[in-house]
C-alpha positions as CSV (number, residue, x, y, z in Angstrom):
1,X,11.5,-45.2,-29.1
2,X,7.9,-46.6,-30.0
3,X,8.1,-48.7,-26.9
4,X,8.7,-45.5,-24.8
5,X,5.9,-43.6,-26.3
6,X,3.3,-46.4,-26.0
7,X,4.6,-47.3,-22.4
8,X,4.3,-43.6,-21.4
9,X,0.7,-43.0,-22.8
10,X,0.0,-46.6,-21.0
11,X,1.1,-45.4,-17.8
12,X,-0.9,-42.1,-18.1
13,X,-4.0,-43.9,-19.1
14,X,-3.6,-46.3,-16.1
15,X,-2.9,-43.4,-13.8
16,X,-6.2,-41.3,-15.0
17,X,-8.0,-44.6,-14.9
18,X,-7.1,-44.9,-11.1
19,X,-7.8,-41.2,-10.5
20,X,-11.3,-41.5,-11.8
21,X,-12.0,-44.9,-10.0
22,X,-10.7,-43.6,-6.5
23,X,-12.7,-40.5,-6.8
24,X,-15.9,-42.1,-7.9
25,X,-15.4,-44.4,-4.8
26,X,-14.8,-41.8,-2.3
27,X,-17.7,-39.6,-3.5
28,X,-20.0,-42.2,-5.6
29,X,-22.9,-39.4,-5.8
30,X,-20.8,-36.4,-5.8
31,X,-22.4,-35.1,-9.0
32,X,-25.9,-36.2,-8.2
33,X,-25.6,-34.7,-4.6
34,X,-25.2,-31.2,-5.8
35,X,-28.8,-31.1,-7.5
36,X,-30.2,-33.6,-5.2
37,X,-32.9,-31.9,-2.6
38,X,-33.6,-33.3,0.8
39,X,-36.7,-35.1,1.1
40,X,-37.2,-33.0,4.5
41,X,-37.6,-30.0,2.4
42,X,-40.0,-31.1,0.0
43,X,-43.3,-29.8,0.0
44,X,-44.7,-33.0,-1.2
45,X,-43.3,-35.0,1.6
46,X,-44.4,-32.4,4.4
47,X,-47.9,-32.4,3.2
48,X,-48.4,-36.0,4.7
49,X,-46.5,-35.2,8.0
50,X,-49.7,-34.8,9.8
51,X,-50.0,-38.5,9.9
52,X,-46.7,-38.8,11.7
53,X,-47.0,-39.9,15.4
54,X,-48.6,-42.8,17.8
55,X,-52.1,-43.3,17.2
56,X,-55.3,-45.4,18.4
57,X,-57.3,-46.9,15.7
58,X,-60.9,-47.9,16.2
59,X,-63.2,-48.9,13.5
60,X,-66.6,-47.5,13.8
61,X,-68.5,-50.1,12.2
62,X,-67.4,-52.7,14.9
63,X,-67.0,-50.9,18.2
64,X,-66.5,-54.1,20.3
65,X,-63.6,-54.9,18.3
66,X,-60.4,-54.1,20.2
67,X,-58.3,-51.0,19.6
68,X,-55.6,-51.1,17.5
69,X,-52.5,-49.1,17.5
70,X,-50.3,-47.3,14.5
71,X,-47.2,-45.9,14.6
72,X,-46.3,-43.8,11.6
73,X,-42.6,-42.5,11.2
74,X,-40.2,-41.1,8.8
75,X,-37.1,-43.2,7.7
76,X,-34.1,-43.0,5.0
77,X,-33.4,-39.2,5.7
78,X,-37.1,-38.5,6.0
79,X,-38.0,-39.9,2.3
80,X,-39.8,-42.9,3.3
81,X,-43.0,-43.0,5.3
82,X,-43.7,-46.1,7.5
83,X,-46.7,-47.2,9.2
84,X,-46.6,-50.0,11.9
85,X,-50.1,-51.1,12.3
86,X,-51.2,-53.7,15.3
87,X,-54.8,-55.0,16.1
88,X,-53.7,-56.1,19.1
89,X,-54.8,-59.9,18.7
90,X,-52.2,-60.8,16.7
91,X,-52.7,-59.2,12.9
92,X,-49.6,-56.8,12.1
93,X,-49.1,-54.7,9.0
94,X,-46.7,-52.4,7.6
95,X,-47.4,-49.5,5.0
96,X,-44.4,-48.1,3.2
97,X,-45.0,-44.7,1.4
98,X,-42.7,-42.5,-0.8
99,X,-42.6,-39.7,-3.1
100,X,-40.8,-40.1,-6.5
101,X,-39.3,-36.8,-7.5
102,X,-38.4,-38.3,-10.8
103,X,-41.8,-38.7,-11.9
104,X,-43.6,-36.7,-9.3
105,X,-46.0,-39.4,-7.8
106,X,-46.4,-41.5,-4.4
107,X,-45.6,-45.1,-4.3
108,X,-46.7,-47.6,-1.8
109,X,-46.9,-51.2,-0.3
110,X,-48.9,-52.7,2.1
111,X,-47.8,-56.2,3.6
112,X,-49.0,-57.9,6.6
113,X,-48.5,-61.2,8.5
114,X,-51.5,-62.8,6.8
115,X,-49.6,-63.1,3.2
116,X,-51.2,-60.1,2.1
117,X,-49.3,-57.5,-0.1
118,X,-50.6,-54.7,-2.1
119,X,-48.8,-52.5,-4.1
120,X,-49.9,-48.9,-4.9
121,X,-48.4,-47.2,-8.1
122,X,-50.2,-44.0,-8.1
123,X,-50.7,-41.6,-5.2
124,X,-51.4,-38.2,-4.8
125,X,-51.0,-36.1,-1.4
126,X,-52.4,-32.5,-0.9
127,X,-53.1,-30.7,2.2
128,X,-54.6,-33.0,4.8
129,X,-55.5,-35.9,2.2
130,X,-53.7,-38.4,0.8
131,X,-54.9,-41.1,-1.9
132,X,-53.1,-44.0,-3.1
133,X,-54.4,-46.4,-6.0
134,X,-53.2,-50.0,-6.9
135,X,-54.4,-53.3,-8.2
136,X,-53.7,-56.9,-7.4
137,X,-55.0,-60.3,-8.3
138,X,-58.2,-61.8,-6.4
139,X,-58.3,-65.4,-5.5
140,X,-60.2,-66.3,-8.7
141,X,-57.3,-64.4,-11.0
142,X,-59.1,-61.4,-11.6
143,X,-58.1,-57.9,-11.3
144,X,-58.8,-55.9,-7.7
145,X,-58.4,-52.3,-7.5
146,X,-57.6,-50.8,-4.4
147,X,-57.8,-47.1,-3.3
148,X,-56.7,-46.0,0.2
149,X,-57.3,-42.7,1.6
150,X,-56.0,-40.7,4.6
151,X,-57.8,-37.9,5.9
152,X,-56.8,-35.4,8.3
153,X,-60.2,-34.5,10.3
154,X,-58.4,-32.5,13.0
155,X,-54.7,-32.2,14.5
156,X,-55.0,-35.1,16.6
157,X,-57.7,-37.0,14.3
158,X,-57.1,-38.8,11.0
159,X,-59.3,-41.3,9.0
160,X,-58.2,-43.9,6.8
161,X,-60.6,-45.9,4.4
162,X,-59.6,-48.7,2.1
163,X,-61.7,-49.6,-0.6
164,X,-61.8,-52.3,-3.3
165,X,-63.5,-52.7,-6.9
166,X,-63.9,-56.0,-8.3
167,X,-65.6,-54.3,-11.5
168,X,-62.7,-52.0,-12.9
169,X,-64.0,-49.1,-10.9
170,X,-67.4,-49.2,-11.3
171,X,-68.3,-49.9,-7.7
172,X,-66.4,-49.8,-4.7
173,X,-66.6,-51.6,-1.3
174,X,-65.0,-50.2,2.1
175,X,-63.0,-53.1,3.4
176,X,-61.5,-51.1,6.3
177,X,-62.4,-47.8,7.9
178,X,-60.2,-46.7,11.1
179,X,-60.3,-43.5,13.0
180,X,-56.9,-42.7,14.1
181,X,-56.5,-40.6,17.3
182,X,-53.3,-39.5,18.7
183,X,-52.0,-41.5,21.6
184,X,-50.9,-39.6,24.7
185,X,-47.3,-40.4,25.1
């Protein structure tokens, strides 16, 4: 009799385990999906949509330099903003920006084909203004602070400035300033 009880309990436990495992495999995020909000409906993400599109980028401090191009788009169900930048002379870069609903901040990463990678761990976006902060190591091993701003100047005009500080934020030097003009399609 003890064998039958143990056998029935074991079969019941095995059956329950299979049901739970199959349910989890078929709908792995079912419980989370009930409370997850779509990125496309988040005001925080919509606040940066002014930057989406195809752009010509000029540097007002170096007007003789060829015009760069930029394409800013959404991916990952509109959760990730991606900028593909190209200076027209072989220097290309990619910016990845995303809003984290968990801690209510923006994060980003910039990488280019010149071995540069910068991570932004603190960002804010409001109507027409985005600002991202990060740090990296300089060539001498010291900390370099980075501040990138993307400001809407008009419906078809955006300005991006990238500043660096080598003295913990006491002074800042502009290392890039680009005027973005919406390109005709």
